[in-house]
PDB file of N, CA, C and O in Angstrom:
ATOM      1  N   UNK A   1     127.577 259.718  86.113  1.00  0.00           N
ATOM      2  CA  UNK A   1     127.543 261.176  85.899  1.00  0.00           C
ATOM      3  C   UNK A   1     126.086 261.621  85.956  1.00  0.00           C
ATOM      4  O   UNK A   1     125.219 260.985  85.358  1.00  0.00           O
ATOM      5  N   UNK A   2     125.817 262.701  86.667  1.00  0.00           N
ATOM      6  CA  UNK A   2     124.481 263.212  86.819  1.00  0.00           C
ATOM      7  C   UNK A   2     124.219 264.378  85.896  1.00  0.00           C
ATOM      8  O   UNK A   2     124.807 265.445  86.073  1.00  0.00           O
ATOM      9  N   UNK A   3     123.348 264.202  84.910  1.00  0.00           N
ATOM     10  CA  UNK A   3     123.078 265.195  83.915  1.00  0.00           C
ATOM     11  C   UNK A   3     122.590 266.518  84.546  1.00  0.00           C
ATOM     12  O   UNK A   3     123.074 267.594  84.195  1.00  0.00           O
ATOM     13  N   UNK A   4     121.639 266.424  85.468  1.00  0.00           N
ATOM     14  CA  UNK A   4     121.086 267.624  86.110  1.00  0.00           C
ATOM     15  C   UNK A   4     122.138 268.359  86.912  1.00  0.00           C
ATOM     16  O   UNK A   4     122.214 269.588  86.903  1.00  0.00           O
ATOM     17  N   UNK A   5     122.946 267.578  87.603  1.00  0.00           N
ATOM     18  CA  UNK A   5     124.024 268.215  88.397  1.00  0.00           C
ATOM     19  C   UNK A   5     125.013 268.988  87.488  1.00  0.00           C
ATOM     20  O   UNK A   5     125.473 270.075  87.835  1.00  0.00           O
ATOM     21  N   UNK A   6     125.316 268.409  86.346  1.00  0.00           N
ATOM     22  CA  UNK A   6     126.219 269.104  85.428  1.00  0.00           C
ATOM     23  C   UNK A   6     125.582 270.394  84.887  1.00  0.00           C
ATOM     24  O   UNK A   6     126.252 271.418  84.754  1.00  0.00           O
ATOM     25  N   UNK A   7     124.309 270.328  84.584  1.00  0.00           N
ATOM     26  CA  UNK A   7     123.615 271.518  84.101  1.00  0.00           C
ATOM     27  C   UNK A   7     123.606 272.618  85.187  1.00  0.00           C
ATOM     28  O   UNK A   7     123.744 273.799  84.867  1.00  0.00           O
ATOM     29  N   UNK A   8     123.449 272.241  86.434  1.00  0.00           N
ATOM     30  CA  UNK A   8     123.481 273.186  87.520  1.00  0.00           C
ATOM     31  C   UNK A   8     124.860 273.827  87.627  1.00  0.00           C
ATOM     32  O   UNK A   8     124.997 275.007  87.949  1.00  0.00           O
ATOM     33  N   UNK A   9     125.867 273.019  87.350  1.00  0.00           N
ATOM     34  CA  UNK A   9     127.254 273.539  87.418  1.00  0.00           C
ATOM     35  C   UNK A   9     127.421 274.613  86.286  1.00  0.00           C
ATOM     36  O   UNK A   9     128.001 275.676  86.504  1.00  0.00           O
ATOM     37  N   UNK A  10     126.897 274.292  85.098  1.00  0.00           N
ATOM     38  CA  UNK A  10     126.943 275.254  84.006  1.00  0.00           C
ATOM     39  C   UNK A  10     126.221 276.545  84.344  1.00  0.00           C
ATOM     40  O   UNK A  10     126.705 277.633  84.034  1.00  0.00           O
ATOM     41  N   UNK A  11     125.058 276.426  84.984  1.00  0.00           N
ATOM     42  CA  UNK A  11     124.275 277.590  85.390  1.00  0.00           C
ATOM     43  C   UNK A  11     125.094 278.447  86.393  1.00  0.00           C
ATOM     44  O   UNK A  11     125.100 279.675  86.308  1.00  0.00           O
ATOM     45  N   UNK A  12     125.759 277.799  87.309  1.00  0.00           N
ATOM     46  CA  UNK A  12     126.605 278.525  88.310  1.00  0.00           C
ATOM     47  C   UNK A  12     127.711 279.234  87.580  1.00  0.00           C
ATOM     48  O   UNK A  12     127.966 280.404  87.866  1.00  0.00           O
ATOM     49  N   UNK A  13     128.381 278.590  86.653  1.00  0.00           N
ATOM     50  CA  UNK A  13     129.477 279.192  85.934  1.00  0.00           C
ATOM     51  C   UNK A  13     128.951 280.361  85.093  1.00  0.00           C
ATOM     52  O   UNK A  13     129.594 281.409  85.030  1.00  0.00           O
ATOM     53  N   UNK A  14     127.830 280.200  84.468  1.00  0.00           N
ATOM     54  CA  UNK A  14     127.254 281.308  83.637  1.00  0.00           C
ATOM     55  C   UNK A  14     126.978 282.500  84.531  1.00  0.00           C
ATOM     56  O   UNK A  14     127.223 283.631  84.109  1.00  0.00           O
ATOM     57  N   UNK A  15     126.480 282.308  85.744  1.00  0.00           N
ATOM     58  CA  UNK A  15     126.224 283.423  86.637  1.00  0.00           C
ATOM     59  C   UNK A  15     127.534 284.093  87.045  1.00  0.00           C
ATOM     60  O   UNK A  15     127.581 285.318  87.153  1.00  0.00           O
ATOM     61  N   UNK A  16     128.598 283.323  87.274  1.00  0.00           N
ATOM     62  CA  UNK A  16     129.877 283.871  87.591  1.00  0.00           C
ATOM     63  C   UNK A  16     130.418 284.707  86.453  1.00  0.00           C
ATOM     64  O   UNK A  16     130.967 285.789  86.659  1.00  0.00           O
ATOM     65  N   UNK A  17     130.250 284.172  85.213  1.00  0.00           N
ATOM     66  CA  UNK A  17     130.687 284.947  84.018  1.00  0.00           C
ATOM     67  C   UNK A  17     129.938 286.267  83.909  1.00  0.00           C
ATOM     68  O   UNK A  17     130.533 287.298  83.595  1.00  0.00           O
ATOM     69  N   UNK A  18     128.655 286.239  84.165  1.00  0.00           N
ATOM     70  CA  UNK A  18     127.867 287.502  84.108  1.00  0.00           C
ATOM     71  C   UNK A  18     128.339 288.479  85.157  1.00  0.00           C
ATOM     72  O   UNK A  18     128.411 289.678  84.887  1.00  0.00           O
ATOM     73  N   UNK A  19     128.656 288.015  86.326  1.00  0.00           N
ATOM     74  CA  UNK A  19     129.199 288.885  87.379  1.00  0.00           C
ATOM     75  C   UNK A  19     130.508 289.488  86.918  1.00  0.00           C
ATOM     76  O   UNK A  19     130.735 290.688  87.070  1.00  0.00           O
ATOM     77  N   UNK A  20     131.375 288.653  86.349  1.00  0.00           N
ATOM     78  CA  UNK A  20     132.672 289.187  85.884  1.00  0.00           C
ATOM     79  C   UNK A  20     132.536 290.164  84.734  1.00  0.00           C
ATOM     80  O   UNK A  20     133.282 291.141  84.659  1.00  0.00           O
ATOM     81  N   UNK A  21     131.567 289.907  83.811  1.00  0.00           N
ATOM     82  CA  UNK A  21     131.319 290.834  82.749  1.00  0.00           C
ATOM     83  C   UNK A  21     130.830 292.186  83.279  1.00  0.00           C
ATOM     84  O   UNK A  21     131.228 293.246  82.795  1.00  0.00           O
ATOM     85  N   UNK A  22     129.974 292.116  84.264  1.00  0.00           N
ATOM     86  CA  UNK A  22     129.480 293.347  84.895  1.00  0.00           C
ATOM     87  C   UNK A  22     130.643 294.155  85.483  1.00  0.00           C
ATOM     88  O   UNK A  22     130.722 295.372  85.314  1.00  0.00           O
ATOM     89  N   UNK A  23     131.547 293.443  86.182  1.00  0.00           N
ATOM     90  CA  UNK A  23     132.749 294.152  86.722  1.00  0.00           C
ATOM     91  C   UNK A  23     133.591 294.762  85.555  1.00  0.00           C
ATOM     92  O   UNK A  23     134.053 295.900  85.634  1.00  0.00           O
ATOM     93  N   UNK A  24     133.759 293.994  84.522  1.00  0.00           N
ATOM     94  CA  UNK A  24     134.583 294.463  83.399  1.00  0.00           C
ATOM     95  C   UNK A  24     133.975 295.697  82.760  1.00  0.00           C
ATOM     96  O   UNK A  24     134.693 296.639  82.423  1.00  0.00           O
ATOM     97  N   UNK A  25     132.654 295.702  82.587  1.00  0.00           N
ATOM     98  CA  UNK A  25     132.009 296.879  82.003  1.00  0.00           C
ATOM     99  C   UNK A  25     132.222 298.118  82.836  1.00  0.00           C
ATOM    100  O   UNK A  25     132.429 299.204  82.295  1.00  0.00           O
ATOM    101  N   UNK A  26     132.174 297.970  84.153  1.00  0.00           N
ATOM    102  CA  UNK A  26     132.432 299.082  85.047  1.00  0.00           C
ATOM    103  C   UNK A  26     133.851 299.640  84.839  1.00  0.00           C
ATOM    104  O   UNK A  26     134.048 300.852  84.754  1.00  0.00           O
ATOM    105  N   UNK A  27     134.781 298.776  84.764  1.00  0.00           N
ATOM    106  CA  UNK A  27     136.163 299.221  84.591  1.00  0.00           C
ATOM    107  C   UNK A  27     136.336 299.814  83.185  1.00  0.00           C
ATOM    108  O   UNK A  27     137.030 300.819  83.030  1.00  0.00           O
ATOM    109  N   UNK A  28     135.733 299.225  82.180  1.00  0.00           N
ATOM    110  CA  UNK A  28     135.797 299.760  80.813  1.00  0.00           C
ATOM    111  C   UNK A  28     135.307 301.180  80.783  1.00  0.00           C
ATOM    112  O   UNK A  28     135.937 302.035  80.161  1.00  0.00           O
ATOM    113  N   UNK A  29     134.181 301.463  81.448  1.00  0.00           N
ATOM    114  CA  UNK A  29     133.606 302.782  81.487  1.00  0.00           C
ATOM    115  C   UNK A  29     134.523 303.768  82.207  1.00  0.00           C
ATOM    116  O   UNK A  29     134.647 304.918  81.786  1.00  0.00           O
ATOM    117  N   UNK A  30     135.167 303.326  83.294  1.00  0.00           N
ATOM    118  CA  UNK A  30     136.102 304.194  83.998  1.00  0.00           C
ATOM    119  C   UNK A  30     137.273 304.521  83.107  1.00  0.00           C
ATOM    120  O   UNK A  30     137.698 305.675  83.061  1.00  0.00           O
ATOM    121  N   UNK A  31     137.821 303.533  82.385  1.00  0.00           N
ATOM    122  CA  UNK A  31     138.929 303.763  81.467  1.00  0.00           C
ATOM    123  C   UNK A  31     138.462 304.696  80.360  1.00  0.00           C
ATOM    124  O   UNK A  31     139.206 305.582  79.939  1.00  0.00           O
ATOM    125  N   UNK A  32     137.253 304.508  79.892  1.00  0.00           N
ATOM    126  CA  UNK A  32     136.735 305.412  78.828  1.00  0.00           C
ATOM    127  C   UNK A  32     136.696 306.823  79.266  1.00  0.00           C
ATOM    128  O   UNK A  32     137.063 307.722  78.509  1.00  0.00           O
ATOM    129  N   UNK A  33     136.242 307.056  80.523  1.00  0.00           N
ATOM    130  CA  UNK A  33     136.235 308.401  81.043  1.00  0.00           C
ATOM    131  C   UNK A  33     137.626 309.012  81.188  1.00  0.00           C
ATOM    132  O   UNK A  33     137.809 310.203  80.939  1.00  0.00           O
ATOM    133  N   UNK A  34     138.590 308.217  81.581  1.00  0.00           N
ATOM    134  CA  UNK A  34     139.969 308.674  81.689  1.00  0.00           C
ATOM    135  C   UNK A  34     140.515 308.994  80.276  1.00  0.00           C
ATOM    136  O   UNK A  34     141.223 309.984  80.088  1.00  0.00           O
ATOM    137  N   UNK A  35     140.182 308.159  79.313  1.00  0.00           N
ATOM    138  CA  UNK A  35     140.629 308.429  77.944  1.00  0.00           C
ATOM    139  C   UNK A  35     140.038 309.746  77.448  1.00  0.00           C
ATOM    140  O   UNK A  35     140.740 310.552  76.837  1.00  0.00           O
ATOM    141  N   UNK A  36     138.777 309.960  77.703  1.00  0.00           N
ATOM    142  CA  UNK A  36     138.079 311.152  77.276  1.00  0.00           C
ATOM    143  C   UNK A  36     138.725 312.393  77.906  1.00  0.00           C
ATOM    144  O   UNK A  36     139.031 313.367  77.219  1.00  0.00           O
ATOM    145  N   UNK A  37     138.923 312.335  79.208  1.00  0.00           N
ATOM    146  CA  UNK A  37     139.561 313.470  79.967  1.00  0.00           C
ATOM    147  C   UNK A  37     140.929 313.780  79.415  1.00  0.00           C
ATOM    148  O   UNK A  37     141.350 314.936  79.459  1.00  0.00           O
ATOM    149  N   UNK A  38     141.643 312.801  78.899  1.00  0.00           N
ATOM    150  CA  UNK A  38     143.020 313.006  78.467  1.00  0.00           C
ATOM    151  C   UNK A  38     143.177 313.064  76.927  1.00  0.00           C
ATOM    152  O   UNK A  38     144.287 313.073  76.394  1.00  0.00           O
ATOM    153  N   UNK A  39     142.030 313.102  76.250  1.00  0.00           N
ATOM    154  CA  UNK A  39     142.053 313.185  74.794  1.00  0.00           C
ATOM    155  C   UNK A  39     142.683 311.971  74.130  1.00  0.00           C
ATOM    156  O   UNK A  39     143.300 312.101  73.073  1.00  0.00           O
ATOM    157  N   UNK A  40     142.543 310.806  74.721  1.00  0.00           N
ATOM    158  CA  UNK A  40     143.123 309.627  74.172  1.00  0.00           C
ATOM    159  C   UNK A  40     142.059 308.871  73.308  1.00  0.00           C
ATOM    160  O   UNK A  40     140.864 308.923  73.598  1.00  0.00           O
ATOM    161  N   UNK A  41     142.526 308.181  72.255  1.00  0.00           N
ATOM    162  CA  UNK A  41     141.580 307.453  71.425  1.00  0.00           C
ATOM    163  C   UNK A  41     140.961 306.254  72.150  1.00  0.00           C
ATOM    164  O   UNK A  41     141.579 305.658  73.032  1.00  0.00           O
ATOM    165  N   UNK A  42     139.782 305.930  71.778  1.00  0.00           N
ATOM    166  CA  UNK A  42     139.119 304.762  72.365  1.00  0.00           C
ATOM    167  C   UNK A  42     139.818 303.457  71.873  1.00  0.00           C
ATOM    168  O   UNK A  42     140.053 302.536  72.656  1.00  0.00           O
ATOM    169  N   UNK A  43     140.133 303.411  70.587  1.00  0.00           N
ATOM    170  CA  UNK A  43     140.723 302.219  69.976  1.00  0.00           C
ATOM    171  C   UNK A  43     142.269 302.265  70.091  1.00  0.00           C
ATOM    172  O   UNK A  43     142.917 303.216  69.654  1.00  0.00           O
ATOM    173  N   UNK A  44     142.807 301.235  70.677  1.00  0.00           N
ATOM    174  CA  UNK A  44     144.278 301.115  70.815  1.00  0.00           C
ATOM    175  C   UNK A  44     144.632 299.719  70.158  1.00  0.00           C
ATOM    176  O   UNK A  44     144.687 298.686  70.824  1.00  0.00           O
ATOM    177  N   UNK A  45     144.864 299.774  68.826  1.00  0.00           N
ATOM    178  CA  UNK A  45     145.085 298.476  68.119  1.00  0.00           C
ATOM    179  C   UNK A  45     146.261 297.673  68.683  1.00  0.00           C
ATOM    180  O   UNK A  45     146.181 296.446  68.751  1.00  0.00           O
ATOM    181  N   UNK A  46     147.325 298.317  69.079  1.00  0.00           N
ATOM    182  CA  UNK A  46     148.469 297.565  69.640  1.00  0.00           C
ATOM    183  C   UNK A  46     148.077 296.861  70.945  1.00  0.00           C
ATOM    184  O   UNK A  46     148.455 295.712  71.172  1.00  0.00           O
ATOM    185  N   UNK A  47     147.348 297.529  71.764  1.00  0.00           N
ATOM    186  CA  UNK A  47     146.913 296.927  73.060  1.00  0.00           C
ATOM    187  C   UNK A  47     145.978 295.731  72.765  1.00  0.00           C
ATOM    188  O   UNK A  47     146.089 294.659  73.361  1.00  0.00           O
ATOM    189  N   UNK A  48     145.077 295.965  71.840  1.00  0.00           N
ATOM    190  CA  UNK A  48     144.096 294.897  71.500  1.00  0.00           C
ATOM    191  C   UNK A  48     144.808 293.653  70.969  1.00  0.00           C
ATOM    192  O   UNK A  48     144.507 292.537  71.392  1.00  0.00           O
ATOM    193  N   UNK A  49     145.750 293.841  70.045  1.00  0.00           N
ATOM    194  CA  UNK A  49     146.463 292.712  69.509  1.00  0.00           C
ATOM    195  C   UNK A  49     147.310 291.990  70.563  1.00  0.00           C
ATOM    196  O   UNK A  49     147.375 290.761  70.604  1.00  0.00           O
ATOM    197  N   UNK A  50     147.946 292.786  71.399  1.00  0.00           N
ATOM    198  CA  UNK A  50     148.751 292.172  72.467  1.00  0.00           C
ATOM    199  C   UNK A  50     147.852 291.361  73.414  1.00  0.00           C
ATOM    200  O   UNK A  50     148.233 290.267  73.833  1.00  0.00           O
ATOM    201  N   UNK A  51     146.692 291.873  73.747  1.00  0.00           N
ATOM    202  CA  UNK A  51     145.752 291.182  74.584  1.00  0.00           C
ATOM    203  C   UNK A  51     145.301 289.851  73.947  1.00  0.00           C
ATOM    204  O   UNK A  51     145.312 288.805  74.594  1.00  0.00           O
ATOM    205  N   UNK A  52     144.909 289.918  72.676  1.00  0.00           N
ATOM    206  CA  UNK A  52     144.479 288.720  72.008  1.00  0.00           C
ATOM    207  C   UNK A  52     145.561 287.668  71.907  1.00  0.00           C
ATOM    208  O   UNK A  52     145.283 286.474  72.010  1.00  0.00           O
ATOM    209  N   UNK A  53     146.784 288.100  71.708  1.00  0.00           N
ATOM    210  CA  UNK A  53     147.930 287.156  71.666  1.00  0.00           C
ATOM    211  C   UNK A  53     148.147 286.508  73.024  1.00  0.00           C
ATOM    212  O   UNK A  53     148.350 285.296  73.101  1.00  0.00           O
ATOM    213  N   UNK A  54     148.109 287.276  74.077  1.00  0.00           N
ATOM    214  CA  UNK A  54     148.229 286.739  75.443  1.00  0.00           C
ATOM    215  C   UNK A  54     147.143 285.738  75.711  1.00  0.00           C
ATOM    216  O   UNK A  54     147.403 284.659  76.246  1.00  0.00           O
ATOM    217  N   UNK A  55     145.933 286.081  75.348  1.00  0.00           N
ATOM    218  CA  UNK A  55     144.782 285.184  75.604  1.00  0.00           C
ATOM    219  C   UNK A  55     144.862 283.922  74.819  1.00  0.00           C
ATOM    220  O   UNK A  55     144.432 282.878  75.310  1.00  0.00           O
ATOM    221  N   UNK A  56     145.393 283.954  73.615  1.00  0.00           N
ATOM    222  CA  UNK A  56     145.613 282.754  72.801  1.00  0.00           C
ATOM    223  C   UNK A  56     146.580 281.813  73.515  1.00  0.00           C
ATOM    224  O   UNK A  56     146.358 280.605  73.598  1.00  0.00           O
ATOM    225  N   UNK A  57     147.660 282.404  74.028  1.00  0.00           N
ATOM    226  CA  UNK A  57     148.655 281.594  74.756  1.00  0.00           C
ATOM    227  C   UNK A  57     148.030 281.004  76.021  1.00  0.00           C
ATOM    228  O   UNK A  57     148.282 279.838  76.325  1.00  0.00           O
ATOM    229  N   UNK A  58     147.261 281.731  76.738  1.00  0.00           N
ATOM    230  CA  UNK A  58     146.617 281.235  77.977  1.00  0.00           C
ATOM    231  C   UNK A  58     145.600 280.164  77.640  1.00  0.00           C
ATOM    232  O   UNK A  58     145.435 279.206  78.395  1.00  0.00           O
ATOM    233  N   UNK A  59     144.911 280.313  76.509  1.00  0.00           N
ATOM    234  CA  UNK A  59     143.905 279.329  76.109  1.00  0.00           C
ATOM    235  C   UNK A  59     144.551 277.958  75.931  1.00  0.00           C
ATOM    236  O   UNK A  59     144.019 276.944  76.382  1.00  0.00           O
ATOM    237  N   UNK A  60     145.683 277.944  75.279  1.00  0.00           N
ATOM    238  CA  UNK A  60     146.393 276.728  75.045  1.00  0.00           C
ATOM    239  C   UNK A  60     146.770 276.028  76.359  1.00  0.00           C
ATOM    240  O   UNK A  60     146.650 274.810  76.488  1.00  0.00           O
ATOM    241  N   UNK A  61     147.227 276.826  77.326  1.00  0.00           N
ATOM    242  CA  UNK A  61     147.587 276.278  78.646  1.00  0.00           C
ATOM    243  C   UNK A  61     146.369 275.680  79.316  1.00  0.00           C
ATOM    244  O   UNK A  61     146.482 274.669  80.009  1.00  0.00           O
ATOM    245  N   UNK A  62     145.209 276.282  79.125  1.00  0.00           N
ATOM    246  CA  UNK A  62     144.007 275.842  79.777  1.00  0.00           C
ATOM    247  C   UNK A  62     143.188 274.812  78.952  1.00  0.00           C
ATOM    248  O   UNK A  62     142.064 274.460  79.308  1.00  0.00           O
ATOM    249  N   UNK A  63     143.780 274.359  77.870  1.00  0.00           N
ATOM    250  CA  UNK A  63     143.146 273.391  76.989  1.00  0.00           C
ATOM    251  C   UNK A  63     141.839 273.897  76.399  1.00  0.00           C
ATOM    252  O   UNK A  63     140.879 273.140  76.254  1.00  0.00           O
ATOM    253  N   UNK A  64     141.809 275.179  76.059  1.00  0.00           N
ATOM    254  CA  UNK A  64     140.659 275.788  75.422  1.00  0.00           C
ATOM    255  C   UNK A  64     141.126 276.193  74.009  1.00  0.00           C
ATOM    256  O   UNK A  64     142.215 276.742  73.843  1.00  0.00           O
ATOM    257  N   UNK A  65     140.306 275.920  73.019  1.00  0.00           N
ATOM    258  CA  UNK A  65     140.705 276.235  71.645  1.00  0.00           C
ATOM    259  C   UNK A  65     140.923 277.762  71.483  1.00  0.00           C
ATOM    260  O   UNK A  65     140.038 278.551  71.815  1.00  0.00           O
ATOM    261  N   UNK A  66     142.101 278.166  70.972  1.00  0.00           N
ATOM    262  CA  UNK A  66     142.403 279.589  70.856  1.00  0.00           C
ATOM    263  C   UNK A  66     141.342 280.391  70.080  1.00  0.00           C
ATOM    264  O   UNK A  66     141.052 281.533  70.435  1.00  0.00           O
ATOM    265  N   UNK A  67     140.773 279.804  69.037  1.00  0.00           N
ATOM    266  CA  UNK A  67     139.822 280.559  68.258  1.00  0.00           C
ATOM    267  C   UNK A  67     138.519 280.806  69.059  1.00  0.00           C
ATOM    268  O   UNK A  67     137.835 281.808  68.849  1.00  0.00           O
ATOM    269  N   UNK A  68     138.199 279.894  69.959  1.00  0.00           N
ATOM    270  CA  UNK A  68     137.026 280.083  70.842  1.00  0.00           C
ATOM    271  C   UNK A  68     137.257 281.319  71.703  1.00  0.00           C
ATOM    272  O   UNK A  68     136.374 282.163  71.853  1.00  0.00           O
ATOM    273  N   UNK A  69     138.442 281.406  72.257  1.00  0.00           N
ATOM    274  CA  UNK A  69     138.794 282.554  73.134  1.00  0.00           C
ATOM    275  C   UNK A  69     138.847 283.843  72.321  1.00  0.00           C
ATOM    276  O   UNK A  69     138.289 284.847  72.763  1.00  0.00           O
ATOM    277  N   UNK A  70     139.474 283.865  71.187  1.00  0.00           N
ATOM    278  CA  UNK A  70     139.548 285.115  70.434  1.00  0.00           C
ATOM    279  C   UNK A  70     138.217 285.511  69.928  1.00  0.00           C
ATOM    280  O   UNK A  70     137.927 286.707  69.888  1.00  0.00           O
ATOM    281  N   UNK A  71     137.371 284.588  69.532  1.00  0.00           N
ATOM    282  CA  UNK A  71     136.015 284.936  69.066  1.00  0.00           C
ATOM    283  C   UNK A  71     135.228 285.669  70.196  1.00  0.00           C
ATOM    284  O   UNK A  71     134.573 286.689  69.979  1.00  0.00           O
ATOM    285  N   UNK A  72     135.337 285.092  71.380  1.00  0.00           N
ATOM    286  CA  UNK A  72     134.638 285.709  72.501  1.00  0.00           C
ATOM    287  C   UNK A  72     135.208 287.073  72.815  1.00  0.00           C
ATOM    288  O   UNK A  72     134.461 288.038  72.978  1.00  0.00           O
ATOM    289  N   UNK A  73     136.484 287.162  72.900  1.00  0.00           N
ATOM    290  CA  UNK A  73     137.129 288.487  73.249  1.00  0.00           C
ATOM    291  C   UNK A  73     136.920 289.528  72.159  1.00  0.00           C
ATOM    292  O   UNK A  73     136.844 290.717  72.470  1.00  0.00           O
ATOM    293  N   UNK A  74     136.826 289.144  70.940  1.00  0.00           N
ATOM    294  CA  UNK A  74     136.573 290.163  69.890  1.00  0.00           C
ATOM    295  C   UNK A  74     135.216 290.787  70.108  1.00  0.00           C
ATOM    296  O   UNK A  74     135.045 291.985  69.880  1.00  0.00           O
ATOM    297  N   UNK A  75     134.229 289.990  70.552  1.00  0.00           N
ATOM    298  CA  UNK A  75     132.892 290.521  70.873  1.00  0.00           C
ATOM    299  C   UNK A  75     133.018 291.442  72.110  1.00  0.00           C
ATOM    300  O   UNK A  75     132.491 292.555  72.121  1.00  0.00           O
ATOM    301  N   UNK A  76     133.700 290.975  73.110  1.00  0.00           N
ATOM    302  CA  UNK A  76     133.875 291.791  74.327  1.00  0.00           C
ATOM    303  C   UNK A  76     134.558 293.100  74.021  1.00  0.00           C
ATOM    304  O   UNK A  76     134.145 294.161  74.490  1.00  0.00           O
ATOM    305  N   UNK A  77     135.625 293.015  73.217  1.00  0.00           N
ATOM    306  CA  UNK A  77     136.365 294.294  72.834  1.00  0.00           C
ATOM    307  C   UNK A  77     135.491 295.191  72.009  1.00  0.00           C
ATOM    308  O   UNK A  77     135.525 296.408  72.196  1.00  0.00           O
ATOM    309  N   UNK A  78     134.722 294.661  71.123  1.00  0.00           N
ATOM    310  CA  UNK A  78     133.791 295.431  70.320  1.00  0.00           C
ATOM    311  C   UNK A  78     132.766 296.205  71.213  1.00  0.00           C
ATOM    312  O   UNK A  78     132.499 297.389  71.003  1.00  0.00           O
ATOM    313  N   UNK A  79     132.233 295.506  72.175  1.00  0.00           N
ATOM    314  CA  UNK A  79     131.292 296.124  73.123  1.00  0.00           C
ATOM    315  C   UNK A  79     132.018 297.201  73.940  1.00  0.00           C
ATOM    316  O   UNK A  79     131.488 298.290  74.162  1.00  0.00           O
ATOM    317  N   UNK A  80     133.220 296.883  74.375  1.00  0.00           N
ATOM    318  CA  UNK A  80     134.006 297.795  75.198  1.00  0.00           C
ATOM    319  C   UNK A  80     134.279 299.094  74.491  1.00  0.00           C
ATOM    320  O   UNK A  80     134.134 300.168  75.075  1.00  0.00           O
ATOM    321  N   UNK A  81     134.681 299.005  73.214  1.00  0.00           N
ATOM    322  CA  UNK A  81     134.951 300.226  72.441  1.00  0.00           C
ATOM    323  C   UNK A  81     133.629 301.028  72.257  1.00  0.00           C
ATOM    324  O   UNK A  81     133.625 302.257  72.318  1.00  0.00           O
ATOM    325  N   UNK A  82     132.560 300.328  72.041  1.00  0.00           N
ATOM    326  CA  UNK A  82     131.247 300.987  71.826  1.00  0.00           C
ATOM    327  C   UNK A  82     130.879 301.730  73.108  1.00  0.00           C
ATOM    328  O   UNK A  82     130.481 302.894  73.058  1.00  0.00           O
ATOM    329  N   UNK A  83     131.008 301.068  74.246  1.00  0.00           N
ATOM    330  CA  UNK A  83     130.633 301.673  75.532  1.00  0.00           C
ATOM    331  C   UNK A  83     131.493 302.907  75.809  1.00  0.00           C
ATOM    332  O   UNK A  83     130.987 303.913  76.307  1.00  0.00           O
ATOM    333  N   UNK A  84     132.766 302.840  75.497  1.00  0.00           N
ATOM    334  CA  UNK A  84     133.664 303.973  75.704  1.00  0.00           C
ATOM    335  C   UNK A  84     133.331 305.109  74.733  1.00  0.00           C
ATOM    336  O   UNK A  84     133.394 306.280  75.107  1.00  0.00           O
ATOM    337  N   UNK A  85     132.991 304.782  73.535  1.00  0.00           N
ATOM    338  CA  UNK A  85     132.681 305.814  72.503  1.00  0.00           C
ATOM    339  C   UNK A  85     131.401 306.598  72.910  1.00  0.00           C
ATOM    340  O   UNK A  85     131.251 307.759  72.529  1.00  0.00           O
ATOM    341  N   UNK A  86     130.514 305.993  73.653  1.00  0.00           N
ATOM    342  CA  UNK A  86     129.226 306.605  73.998  1.00  0.00           C
ATOM    343  C   UNK A  86     129.383 307.602  75.196  1.00  0.00           C
ATOM    344  O   UNK A  86     128.471 308.370  75.499  1.00  0.00           O
ATOM    345  N   UNK A  87     130.540 307.559  75.843  1.00  0.00           N
ATOM    346  CA  UNK A  87     130.775 308.469  77.001  1.00  0.00           C
ATOM    347  C   UNK A  87     130.894 309.900  76.608  1.00  0.00           C
ATOM    348  O   UNK A  87     131.090 310.761  77.466  1.00  0.00           O
TER     349      UNK A  87
END
């Protein structure tokens, strides 16, 4: 096993994650604008809980610890709500 090669793979994955986060932020802002135009609240607790539940199930299928996934998504959701609130 090549240590440097594995680190390069992590760097590649990190860059892909950043690209995906950038895409997600764009969609979040579009949704925020739609919510604002239609007088909808930024926070949708039922949607958030359903999403976290789905992600926990998917985490298990992908052999990723569910709390790792929910911890990450709680931060993502917090940022998303903040970005939408600022519109």
